[in-house]
N, C-alpha and C positions, 0 to 999 in steps of 0.2 A: 283151606279154601282152594289154593292153587293146586294142591295134590288132587283134590276131587275134580277140579276142572280138567287137569291133564288126563286123569283116568277116563273121564267122560269123553274127552276129545279123542282119546285113543280108541274108544269103542265106537263112537258115532260122531265123526268130525263135522259133517254137514248139519246135523241136528243141533250141536252145540253152537255153531256159528249162527244158525237161524234164531235160536232162542236168545243168544246174546244180542243180536241185532234188534229183536223185538223188545228186549228189556231196555236197551239204549233209547229206542224210539219212545217208549212209554215214559221213561224218565224225562226225556226232553219235552214231551207233550204236557206233563204235569206243570212245568214251569210256565208254559204258554197259557194254560188254563188259569193258573194262579195270577199271572200278570193281567189277564183280561178281567178277572174278578176284582182285583185291586183297582184297576182303571175305572170300571163301571161304578164301584162303590164310591170312589173319590169324586167322580162326575156327579153322581146323585147327591152327595154331600154338598158340593159346590152349588148345584142347582137349588137345593133347599135353602142354603145360606143366602143366595142371591134373592130368592123369593121373599125371605124374611126381611132383608134389607129394603126391598121395594115396598113391602107392606108398611114398614116403619116410615119410609120417606113419604108415602101417600098420606099417612096419618099426620105427619108434620105439616104437609101442605094443606091438609084439611083444617088443621088448627090455625094456620096463618090466614086462611080465607074465612074462618068463622063458621065452617060447615059442621 
């Protein structure tokens, strides 16, 4: 891999640097996208769990009041 990189750099140095920079940026962005997905999925899970607990609490209060 290093040999191929050196040969490509020898032939077209600016192109190799630009492509390497693009690869690094794309690799970094995939972690940001993955983190945003994990955050939104966990937020939705917490929201659904909270809603479920509120429903259970309202049913309990209704039973206490005899409704």
